[in-house]
N, C-alpha and C positions, 0 to 999 in steps of 0.2 A: 450484472457482470461488471468487472472493473479491471484496471491495470495499475500496478505500482512499480516505481523505479527508484533506484538508489544510485546517486552519482557522487563520486569522490574526485575532487580536483584540488591540487595544492595542499593535500592533507586535510581538507575540509569536507564535510559531508552535507549533501543536499538530498532531500527525500520528497517524493511527490506521488500523487495518485489521481486517477479519475474515479468518480463515483457514478457508475452507470446503472440506472434504475428508472422505472416509469415515474417515480415521485421522489423528492429529495428528503423525505422523512423529517422535515423541519430542521435540516442541518444548519448549524451555525458555528462560528469560530468561538473557541472558549479558551480561557486560561484557568487552570486549576492550581491555586497557590498551595504552598507547603502545608498549611494548616486546614485546608478544606477537608472536612471529615469524610472518610471512606468506610463503608460498611460492606462486609462480604458475608454471604449467607452461611458459609461453613468455616471461614477463617478469621472471624472476629472483626475488630475495628482497627483502623490505622488513623491516628489523629495528627501525625506529623510525617511527612514524606517529601520526595522530590517534586518540584513544581513541574507541571505538564501543560503543553499548549497543543491544540489540534482542532479537528472538526468533530462535532458530536450532535446528537439529538438530546435535548435536555428534557427528561421526564421526571416529574415529582422532585425537581431540584437536583437530579443526579445526571451527570453527563454520560451518555452511552456513546463511547468513543468510536469513530470510524477510522481515523488516522491521527497520529500525534507524535510528539517528541518530548522528552523531558529535558531538564536543565543541563544534563550532562551530555546531550546530543544523541542519546539512544532513541531510535525511531521504530514505529510499529504501525501496521495497518491491517485491518480485517477486510477480507474479500470473500465474495460468495463462493461456496464450495458444494453446489448441489449434487446430490446423488452419491457423494463420497463421505461427507461428514457423518460421524457417529458420536453420540454423547452417551454418558453412562450414569447409573446411580452412583452415589458417593461410595468411594472405594476406601476401605480401611488402610491405614499406613500411607495414604497419598494426600497431597494438598489438593483439595477439591474446589474447583471454581466453575461457575456457570459461564457460558460463552461471553456474555457481556461484561463479566468481571475480570477476564484474563488480561485485557490490555491495561486497565488502570492498576492492576496488581503489579504487572511487570514494570511498567514505566514509573510507578511510584517507589519501587524498591531497588532497581538495578541501575548501575552506572555504565554498563557495557553490554554488548551482545554476548560476550563470553559468560558474564555473570548471569544473564537472562537464560542462556542455554542450560547452565548448571541448575538454575532454579526450576526451569520447566521440566527437567528430567524427573522431578518429584510430583508432577502435576497430572491429575486426571480431570477431563472436562465433563462437567455434570449436565445431565438433561434436566435443567431447571430454568424455566423461563423467567423473564423479568417480572411479568404479571400475567394474570389469567387471559387478558386480551392482547398480550404481546408475546406470542410463542417464540421459541428459539429459531434463529435463522441458521442455515448450514454455512459455516464459516471456516476459513483457514487464515493464517496470519504470516506476514513477513516481518522479521525483526532484523534491524540493521544498524550499524554504526560505521565509523570511518575505516574500521579494520576488517569487518566480516559481515556477512548476511546469511540468514538461514530461514527455513520455513518451519512452522509448527502446524501440523495437520492431524486432527483427531479423527482417526479412522476406526474400523472394526478391530484393528490391532493395537489400539490405544493412541496416545499422543506421540506422533513420530516427528523427530527433528532432523531436517535434511539440509545439508550445506547448500547454499545458493550462490555459487561463484558468479552467476550471470547478473545478480542483483535486480531481477525482474520477477514479478508475480502477476498471474492473471487468475484464472478460475479452473474448475474441474477440466480434466483429471488432475491427479496429484502432481506435485512438482517433478518427480522423477520422469514422468511421461514427457513433460515439456523439455527437460534437459536432454533426454535421449533424442527427441524429435529435431533438435538443432543440427544433428548430424546430416540431415537431408539438405542443409543449406551451407555446407562448408565451402562451396565454390563462390559464394557471394562476396563481392568486394566493392568498395567505393571507387576503385580504379577501373578504367576502361579495359575490357577483355581483349586478349589477342585472338585474331581469327584462327580457328583450328578446325573448321568444318571440313576442309579438304586442302591439303598442301597445293599451293599454286592457284587456287581459285580466288579471284579478286572479289571477296565479299567485304566491303567496307562497312564501317559503323555509321549509322544514320543519326545518332543522338548521343548526348552525354547521359550518364546514369545507367548504361547498359551492363555494367558489372553487377548490378543488383537485379537483373532480370531473374524472375522466379521468387523474389521477395513477396510473400503473400500480402494481399491487400484487403482481404475480407475482415469481418468483425468477430470471427470465432475466437475462442480463448487461445488456442494454440497459434493462430495466425497473428494475433495481437502480441503474444509472447515473443515470437520470432521477430516481428517488426520492431518492437520496442527494444529488444536486445541488440539487433543490428544497429539501430540508430543511436542507442545509448553508447555502445562501445566504439562507435566511430565518431562520436561527438568531438568537435573542435571548438573550443572556446577558451577565453582567458581564465585566469585564476580569481579574478574579482568576483565577489559574491553576486553582484548584480548581473554579470555576464553568465554565471552558472545558473542562477534562477531562471533567466530568460531561456537558456539552452534547455533546461529541464521542461519548461513550459512548451517549447517547440516539440520536444520528443513526445510529451503527453498529447499535444495537439494532433500528432500523427496516428494516435490510436483512439482518439475521441469519436463518439458516436453522435451524429446529428439526428435530431428527432425525425422519425419516419424511415430510418434505415434498418431498424431491427424490430420486427413485429412479433409480439408475444402471443401465446395461445389464447389469452383472455381479451385480445383485441387492442391492448395498450402497446405503446411504443417505448422501448428502452432507449434512453439517451444519456449523454454525459451531463448530469446535473451540475457538477462542478469539477474543476481540477485544482488541487491544492499542491503547493510547493513550500517546503520548510527549509530554511537555512538553519541547520541543526546547531551549528556553533554559536550563532547569535540568538537562537530561540525566536525567530521571526517567521510568521506564517503568511503566505500570500495565497489568496483564493480568487479563482476566476469562475464565476457562476455562468450557467448557460444563458440566463437572462439577467440583465442588470449590470451593475458596476462591480469591478473587483474591489477587494478589501485587503488590508494588511493588519496584522495584530502581532504584538510582541509580548514576550514574558514580562517585559518591563511595564506593560500596561496594567499589571496587577501588583499589589503590595506583595513582595516575595513571601513574607511570613503571614500573609492574610488568611482569612477563613472563608472569604466570599468568592464564589465563582464569577468570573468576568465573561460576559457573552457579547458577541457582535453578530447580528443577523445579516444575511446576504441581501443587499438592496436590489 
């Protein structure tokens, strides 16, 4: 399970996510320069495209992207969508992509969320794994820039594109469920509440933060969605990129999972393997792993028109 958030400050876009899983899949920071060759199972080859930076597992020299941004500031992340995701055989008259192909296709081709939305309207997500020993994972995606955000969710009704004004994404159920669920928390506020229990009854407040009483604190997908949305949209920070990245890291820290808090059916513990934050305007990625030291990587760390993938492992 995971949480992704999109923050806009001073007209600039910052994008972050936690990767919550029992194992980090060999995730590393990567830069995919403009001439790194891309091959798609049904849509041919792309030998020149927009440069992309993000987190990925690299298999057979190919980056399987988890979260990333391109040189125009368009951002995208894949999150677990168990029980809801449906993939299909190749559909005639559609642009057919396997789940692992969708993110590199969108980020390599689109300069904006609006363009990505128009392109994804022609897409069907295929039930085609990366390899025989790497089956498809149930996924859905958040796509965002400084102007808008939306979800792409491949369900039994096809690929559904849903506006995401909250700029937060977690896991199953589908995004409309989470958006509707926010209605239960409309009374929450960062301000102290006024006593209304009974007129004239002297019930004083005993602590700061009581305007947020009822904000869910558990690690379920909807509780993380509500908590991240509340904290994101009440964030106070300056417009400086460093301040915005730190603020995004603090928001993600409030939905992170320490090892031992979420026990899975197979006896393993899900935990936040890393939190990533991208300054989309500058093309700079900041990664905070669960163990070890943080790292930073920039689009400038690769030759812009190069052909070679640049990789940085988490220490």
